[in-house]
C-alpha positions as CSV (number, residue, x, y, z in Angstrom):
1,M,0.0,0.1,0.0
2,S,1.2,3.7,-0.7
3,Q,0.6,6.4,1.2
4,N,-1.9,7.3,-1.4
5,E,-3.4,4.3,-1.3
6,L,-3.3,4.5,2.2
7,L,-5.1,8.4,2.4
8,N,-7.6,7.0,-0.1
9,E,-8.9,3.7,2.2
10,L,-8.5,6.1,5.5
11,K,-11.3,8.8,4.0
12,K,-13.4,5.3,3.8
13,L,-13.1,5.1,7.3
14,N,-13.8,8.5,7.8
15,I,-10.1,9.4,9.1
16,E,-8.7,12.4,7.8
17,V,-4.6,12.8,7.8
18,T,-3.0,16.2,7.9
19,P,0.9,16.7,7.0
20,L,2.1,16.5,10.5
21,Q,0.6,12.8,10.6
22,L,2.5,11.8,7.8
23,E,5.6,13.2,9.3
24,Q,5.1,11.5,12.6
25,L,3.8,7.9,10.3
26,E,7.0,8.4,8.1
27,H,9.5,9.0,11.5
28,F,7.6,6.3,12.8
29,Y,8.7,4.0,10.2
30,E,12.5,4.7,10.5
31,L,12.6,4.0,13.8
32,L,11.2,0.9,13.4
33,I,13.6,-0.3,10.8
34,N,16.3,0.9,12.4
35,Y,15.8,-0.5,15.9
36,N,14.3,-3.8,14.6
37,K,17.6,-4.4,13.1
38,R,18.9,-4.6,17.0
39,V,16.3,-5.9,18.3
40,N,13.2,-8.5,16.7
41,L,10.2,-6.4,16.8
42,T,8.5,-7.2,13.4
43,R,8.8,-9.4,10.2
44,I,7.1,-6.7,8.3
45,T,9.9,-4.0,7.0
46,K,8.7,-2.8,3.8
47,K,7.3,-0.1,3.8
48,E,3.7,-0.8,1.6
49,D,3.8,-3.6,4.3
50,Y,4.0,-1.1,7.1
51,Y,1.3,1.1,5.5
52,L,-1.2,-2.0,5.1
53,K,-0.2,-4.1,8.0
54,H,0.1,-1.8,10.7
55,V,-1.2,1.5,10.2
56,Y,-3.9,0.9,8.0
57,D,-4.6,-2.6,10.4
58,S,-4.7,-0.4,13.2
59,L,-6.9,2.1,12.0
60,T,-9.7,-0.1,11.3
61,L,-10.7,0.4,14.6
62,N,-12.9,3.1,13.8
63,Y,-15.2,0.8,11.8
64,V,-16.4,-0.3,15.0
65,I,-15.4,2.7,17.8
66,D,-15.7,6.2,17.1
67,L,-12.3,7.2,18.3
68,K,-13.5,10.8,18.1
69,K,-16.1,10.4,21.0
70,I,-14.0,8.2,23.4
71,Q,-11.2,10.0,25.9
72,S,-9.5,6.8,27.2
73,L,-7.6,3.4,25.6
74,C,-5.4,0.7,27.0
75,D,-3.7,-1.2,24.4
76,I,-3.0,-4.9,25.7
77,G,0.3,-6.5,24.2
78,S,1.0,-3.3,21.9
79,G,4.3,-4.8,21.3
80,A,6.2,-2.4,18.6
81,G,2.8,-0.3,19.3
82,F,0.5,-1.4,17.2
83,P,-2.2,-0.2,17.4
84,G,-1.6,2.1,20.1
85,I,0.7,4.5,18.7
86,V,-0.5,4.2,15.5
87,L,-4.3,5.5,17.5
88,K,-2.3,8.4,19.0
89,I,-0.8,9.8,16.1
90,F,-4.3,10.8,14.1
91,F,-6.6,11.2,17.8
92,P,-3.8,13.0,19.8
93,H,-6.9,13.9,22.3
94,L,-7.1,10.2,23.8
95,K,-5.5,9.4,26.5
96,I,-3.5,5.7,26.0
97,T,-2.0,3.2,28.0
98,L,0.5,0.8,26.2
99,I,1.1,-2.7,27.9
100,E,3.4,-5.0,26.7
101,A,5.4,-7.6,28.6
102,R,8.6,-7.5,27.1
103,R,10.8,-5.3,28.7
104,K,13.2,-4.9,25.2
105,K,9.6,-3.9,23.3
106,V,8.8,-1.2,26.4
107,F,12.4,0.7,25.7
108,F,12.1,1.1,22.2
109,L,7.8,2.2,23.2
110,N,9.5,5.1,25.0
111,Y,12.0,5.6,22.5
112,V,9.1,6.3,19.8
113,L,7.3,8.4,22.1
114,K,10.2,10.3,22.9
115,E,11.6,11.1,19.8
116,L,7.8,12.0,18.3
117,N,7.3,13.9,20.5
118,L,3.5,12.8,21.9
119,D,1.8,13.4,25.2
120,R,-0.9,11.6,27.2
121,I,0.5,8.1,25.9
122,D,2.7,6.2,27.7
123,S,4.2,3.0,28.2
124,K,3.9,0.2,31.1
125,H,5.6,-2.9,31.4
126,E,3.5,-5.3,32.8
127,R,1.4,-8.5,32.3
128,G,-2.3,-7.7,31.0
129,E,-4.1,-9.6,33.9
130,I,-1.9,-7.5,36.4
131,W,-2.6,-3.9,35.2
132,A,-5.9,-5.0,35.0
133,R,-6.2,-6.2,38.4
134,Q,-4.4,-3.1,39.5
135,N,-6.9,-0.4,37.4
136,R,-10.4,-1.9,37.3
137,E,-12.8,0.0,34.9
138,K,-10.5,2.8,34.0
139,Y,-10.7,3.0,30.4
140,D,-13.6,4.0,27.5
141,A,-12.0,1.5,25.6
142,V,-9.4,-1.2,25.3
143,V,-7.9,-3.0,22.7
144,A,-5.8,-6.3,21.6
145,R,-4.6,-6.9,18.0
146,A,-3.3,-10.6,17.5
147,V,-2.4,-11.2,20.7
148,A,-4.0,-13.9,22.1
149,P,-7.2,-16.3,22.0
150,L,-10.5,-14.9,22.7
151,N,-11.6,-16.7,26.0
152,I,-8.0,-15.7,27.2
153,L,-8.5,-11.8,26.3
154,I,-11.7,-11.3,27.6
155,E,-10.6,-12.4,31.2
156,W,-7.2,-9.7,30.9
157,C,-9.5,-6.9,29.2
158,L,-13.1,-6.4,30.4
159,P,-12.3,-5.8,33.7
160,L,-10.5,-2.6,32.4
161,V,-13.5,-1.4,30.5
162,K,-15.9,1.2,32.2
163,V,-19.3,-0.2,32.0
164,T,-21.1,1.1,28.8
165,G,-17.2,1.0,27.2
166,S,-16.2,-1.2,24.7
167,F,-13.5,-3.9,24.5
168,V,-12.0,-4.6,20.5
169,A,-10.5,-7.9,20.0
170,M,-8.6,-6.7,16.0
171,K,-7.9,-10.3,14.9
172,G,-7.1,-12.7,11.8
173,K,-8.9,-15.9,11.9
174,L,-11.9,-16.8,14.0
175,E,-11.9,-20.5,13.7
176,G,-13.3,-22.2,16.9
177,E,-12.4,-18.7,19.0
178,I,-17.1,-17.6,19.3
179,D,-18.0,-21.2,20.3
180,N,-19.6,-20.9,23.2
181,L,-17.8,-17.2,23.8
182,E,-21.1,-15.4,25.5
183,P,-21.5,-16.8,28.3
184,K,-18.0,-16.7,29.1
185,I,-18.4,-12.5,28.4
186,K,-21.3,-12.5,30.6
187,L,-19.3,-13.7,33.5
188,L,-16.8,-11.2,33.2
189,G,-19.4,-8.0,33.1
190,G,-19.9,-8.1,29.2
191,G,-22.9,-8.2,27.3
192,E,-23.7,-7.3,23.5
193,Y,-20.8,-8.4,21.0
194,T,-20.8,-8.1,17.6
195,I,-18.3,-8.9,15.0
196,K,-16.9,-6.7,11.5
197,S,-15.6,-8.9,9.4
198,F,-13.8,-7.0,6.0
199,L,-10.7,-8.0,3.9
200,L,-7.5,-6.1,3.8
201,P,-7.1,-3.8,0.8
202,R,-4.7,-5.5,-2.2
203,E,-4.2,-8.6,-0.3
204,S,-7.5,-9.5,0.4
205,S,-6.5,-11.4,3.6
206,Q,-8.6,-12.0,6.7
207,R,-9.3,-9.7,9.6
208,N,-12.3,-9.7,12.5
209,L,-13.1,-7.0,14.7
210,V,-14.6,-8.4,18.0
211,K,-16.3,-5.8,19.9
212,I,-17.3,-6.4,23.1
213,I,-19.9,-4.1,25.3
214,K,-19.5,-3.6,29.5
215,N,-22.3,-3.5,30.8
216,T,-21.8,-4.1,34.5
217,P,-19.0,-4.2,36.9
218,T,-16.5,-7.3,36.4
219,S,-16.7,-9.6,39.7
220,I,-13.2,-8.6,41.8
221,K,-12.5,-13.3,41.3
222,F,-11.4,-11.7,37.6
223,P,-8.8,-11.7,36.2
224,R,-7.6,-15.2,37.4
225,E,-3.7,-15.2,38.4
226,S,-1.9,-15.8,35.0
227,R,-1.2,-19.6,35.4
228,E,-4.8,-20.1,36.5
229,I,-5.6,-18.4,33.1
230,N,-3.8,-20.8,30.9
231,R,-4.4,-23.8,33.3
232,K,-8.3,-23.6,33.0
233,P,-8.9,-21.0,30.5
234,L,-13.1,-19.6,30.2
């Protein structure tokens, strides 16, 4: 995907792009590629793939959440900053927390935030379930992109979401992951869930956005310890 193709596709997502945002995307790409020579951050290194599989893919969140209308967001398993840093570039009003369990990637995230001079966004070296126990019902939206199976993600993420807020799992294939999902969601305070399915431009790879609305506070029993979640997922 070229930069012009990106701009055209973002129009379909009702996202306007400024010259500053394009500069920040370019700078982010340069930082990513240079750092990736020392630390394994991503296998996606071609600029066209960066625009498609990192930038555009991150911004498809706007399909299911009007990002202009929320104030706070948590990105669980942010990795190299996708979608969190991209969302911050395009929606600078958002207060964003990036959660990443791998220290080397947190160093990179902090480096990017400083280099791009981004404020009201920070990165935390922490596991998702631990952060959830410490920050219950704190965020308007929580997002996780290609991190873990849904039955694990909902236990990490729904406790973080404010009542009436949303959790969105950004997934590729969903085979088997939505089987018997509704009672598990209700156990954690979630209500209705919807799935937005689409194909990425150019290569037509499958994408799914699973959006879950938070109806009631999550029981303090959740999330459980990491060992128990992995041993006996919901």
